C-alpha positions as CSV (number, residue, x, y, z in Angstrom):
1,M,-14.1,-48.5,17.0
2,F,-17.8,-47.9,17.7
3,A,-19.1,-44.4,17.8
4,S,-21.3,-43.4,20.6
5,L,-25.0,-44.0,20.1
6,R,-28.0,-41.8,20.9
7,C,-31.6,-42.7,21.5
8,V,-34.4,-40.9,19.7
9,Q,-38.0,-41.2,20.9
10,L,-40.3,-41.3,17.9
11,S,-43.5,-40.3,19.7
12,R,-44.9,-39.9,23.2
13,N,-47.3,-42.8,22.5
14,F,-44.5,-45.2,21.8
15,K,-42.4,-46.8,24.5
16,H,-39.8,-48.1,22.1
17,R,-36.8,-46.1,21.2
18,V,-34.7,-46.2,18.1
19,V,-31.0,-46.2,18.4
20,L,-29.2,-44.1,15.7
21,P,-25.5,-43.8,15.2
22,T,-24.0,-40.3,15.7
23,C,-22.3,-38.4,13.0
24,S,-18.8,-39.5,14.1
25,Q,-19.4,-43.0,12.9
26,K,-20.4,-41.8,9.4
27,R,-17.4,-39.4,9.4
28,Y,-15.1,-42.3,10.4
29,F,-16.3,-44.4,7.5
30,W,-15.8,-41.6,4.9
31,E,-12.4,-40.6,6.4
32,Y,-11.3,-44.2,6.0
33,V,-12.5,-44.3,2.4
34,N,-10.7,-41.0,1.7
35,M,-7.6,-42.3,3.3
36,M,-7.6,-45.4,1.1
37,F,-8.0,-43.4,-2.1
38,N,-5.2,-41.0,-1.1
39,K,-2.7,-43.3,0.6
40,P,0.6,-43.8,-1.2
41,D,1.6,-47.3,-2.4
42,A,5.3,-47.9,-1.9
43,E,5.4,-50.8,-4.4
44,R,3.9,-48.7,-7.2
45,L,6.2,-45.9,-6.4
46,K,9.2,-48.2,-6.7
47,Q,7.8,-49.8,-9.9
48,L,6.5,-46.7,-11.7
49,G,8.3,-43.7,-10.3
50,P,7.1,-40.5,-8.5
51,D,5.6,-38.6,-11.4
52,R,3.4,-41.5,-12.6
53,T,2.2,-42.4,-9.1
54,C,1.6,-38.8,-8.2
55,A,-0.5,-38.4,-11.3
56,E,-2.5,-41.5,-10.5
57,W,-3.2,-40.2,-7.1
58,V,-4.5,-36.8,-8.4
59,L,-6.5,-38.4,-11.3
60,R,-8.0,-41.1,-9.2
61,N,-9.4,-38.5,-6.8
62,G,-10.9,-36.3,-9.5
63,G,-8.1,-33.8,-10.1
64,A,-6.1,-32.9,-13.2
65,V,-2.4,-32.9,-14.1
66,V,-0.3,-31.1,-16.6
67,W,2.8,-32.9,-18.0
68,S,6.0,-31.2,-19.2
69,G,5.2,-30.4,-22.8
70,G,1.9,-28.8,-21.7
71,R,-0.5,-31.8,-22.1
72,R,-3.3,-31.6,-19.6
73,Q,-4.9,-34.8,-18.4
74,T,-8.1,-35.3,-16.4
75,D,-9.0,-39.0,-17.1
76,Y,-7.3,-41.7,-15.1
77,N,-8.2,-44.3,-17.7
78,S,-6.2,-42.5,-20.4
79,L,-2.9,-42.8,-18.6
80,P,-0.4,-44.6,-20.8
81,P,0.3,-48.3,-20.1
82,E,2.4,-48.9,-17.0
83,K,5.4,-50.0,-19.0
84,A,5.4,-46.8,-21.0
85,A,7.5,-43.9,-19.7
86,V,5.6,-40.7,-18.7
87,P,6.9,-37.1,-18.9
88,K,7.6,-35.1,-15.8
89,L,4.7,-33.7,-13.9
90,V,4.6,-29.9,-13.8
91,E,1.2,-29.0,-12.4
92,I,-1.5,-30.4,-10.2
93,D,-5.1,-29.0,-10.3
94,G,-7.0,-30.3,-7.3
95,S,-10.0,-28.1,-7.9
96,G,-13.2,-29.8,-6.7
97,S,-11.3,-33.1,-6.1
98,S,-11.1,-35.4,-3.1
99,I,-7.3,-35.2,-2.7
100,S,-6.4,-34.9,0.9
101,H,-3.4,-34.7,3.3
102,Y,-3.1,-38.5,3.2
103,G,-1.7,-38.3,-0.3
104,F,0.7,-35.3,-0.2
105,S,3.7,-37.5,0.2
106,H,3.2,-38.3,-3.4
107,L,4.8,-34.9,-4.2
108,S,8.1,-36.2,-3.0
109,G,10.4,-37.0,-5.9
110,C,8.4,-34.9,-8.5
111,T,11.4,-32.7,-9.4
112,E,9.7,-30.5,-12.0
113,L,6.4,-29.9,-10.2
114,K,6.0,-26.1,-10.2
115,K,2.3,-25.4,-9.6
116,I,-0.5,-26.7,-7.3
117,I,-4.0,-25.4,-7.3
118,L,-6.2,-26.4,-4.3
119,H,-9.6,-24.8,-5.0
120,D,-13.1,-25.7,-3.7
121,N,-11.9,-28.8,-1.8
122,K,-13.5,-29.8,1.5
123,Y,-10.8,-32.4,2.2
124,I,-7.9,-29.8,2.1
125,D,-7.1,-28.7,5.7
126,D,-4.2,-27.7,7.8
127,R,-2.7,-31.2,7.5
128,A,-2.6,-30.7,3.8
129,M,-1.0,-27.3,4.1
130,A,1.8,-29.1,6.1
131,G,2.0,-31.8,3.5
132,L,2.9,-29.2,0.8
133,E,6.4,-29.4,2.3
134,Y,6.9,-32.6,0.3
135,G,7.0,-30.4,-2.8
136,K,9.2,-27.6,-1.4
137,S,12.2,-28.3,-3.6
138,S,10.3,-27.4,-6.8
139,L,7.0,-25.6,-6.0
140,T,6.9,-22.0,-7.3
141,H,3.1,-21.4,-7.5
142,V,0.5,-22.4,-5.0
143,Q,-3.2,-21.5,-4.9
144,V,-5.4,-22.2,-1.9
145,S,-9.0,-21.0,-2.3
146,E,-12.5,-21.9,-1.2
147,C,-11.1,-24.7,1.1
148,P,-13.3,-24.3,4.2
149,N,-11.1,-26.4,6.5
150,V,-7.9,-24.4,6.2
151,T,-7.2,-22.1,9.2
152,D,-4.7,-19.4,10.0
153,A,-2.4,-22.0,11.5
154,G,-2.5,-24.0,8.3
155,L,-1.7,-21.1,6.1
156,K,1.3,-20.2,8.2
157,Q,2.8,-23.6,7.6
158,L,3.4,-22.5,4.0
159,K,6.4,-20.5,5.2
160,V,8.6,-23.5,4.4
161,L,8.0,-23.2,0.7
162,D,11.0,-21.0,0.1
163,K,11.0,-21.3,-3.7
164,L,7.5,-19.9,-4.0
165,E,7.1,-17.0,-6.4
166,T,3.3,-16.8,-6.4
167,L,0.9,-17.6,-3.6
168,V,-2.9,-17.0,-4.3
169,L,-5.2,-17.0,-1.3
170,F,-8.9,-16.2,-1.2
171,K,-12.3,-17.2,0.2
172,L,-10.9,-19.2,3.1
173,L,-13.9,-19.3,5.5
174,S,-12.0,-20.7,8.5
175,V,-9.2,-18.1,8.3
176,D,-9.9,-15.4,10.9
177,N,-7.3,-12.9,9.7
178,L,-6.1,-13.3,6.2
179,D,-4.2,-10.0,6.2
180,E,-2.2,-11.1,9.2
181,C,-1.4,-14.5,7.6
182,K,-0.2,-12.7,4.4
183,K,2.1,-10.4,6.5
184,F,3.4,-13.4,8.4
185,L,4.1,-15.3,5.1
186,K,5.6,-12.3,3.4
187,S,8.1,-12.0,6.3
188,H,9.3,-15.6,5.6
189,L,8.8,-15.6,1.8
190,S,10.2,-12.2,0.8
191,K,10.5,-13.0,-2.9
192,C,6.9,-14.4,-3.1
193,N,4.0,-12.3,-4.6
194,I,1.1,-13.0,-2.3
195,Q,-2.3,-12.3,-3.9
């Protein structure tokens, strides 16, 4: 549970050392916080249904959703009362948000979810790419861009999204060979327009 510690000598004249935690302890704390904000709640899912709980997850983490009928929502506090029915969720915009792989199981059961945009998000990584499989029954459009923790291996996991019609990929700093990834995906997703 405790991260390793390192000693730092402040000056040659001092015999005392200061013990500072390493970065892994800080990372562990923020990873835990992120997990708690993204983790699905089975009771809420049972009570409110997949579209409402998925929207709560996205909005709570700074993203936006689009409901069937075209209404875009960015404010968690403007969700309708829990007893009110919500329309079906058709789009998730996770741009600049803190959604992460911990929450992608929220996609399961969102039967009309067609589009997901994952742009400028440092929490999106290869585990999130694998988590998109939860939406494979309905997703037709996915964008992954400016997500510095997505690698070639993560992109290749998108091959399971067999209903994809559009896949937008750009500015992925940890992807070594984007052209090779596109070829690989095209060989598995022949009907998909990869941009």
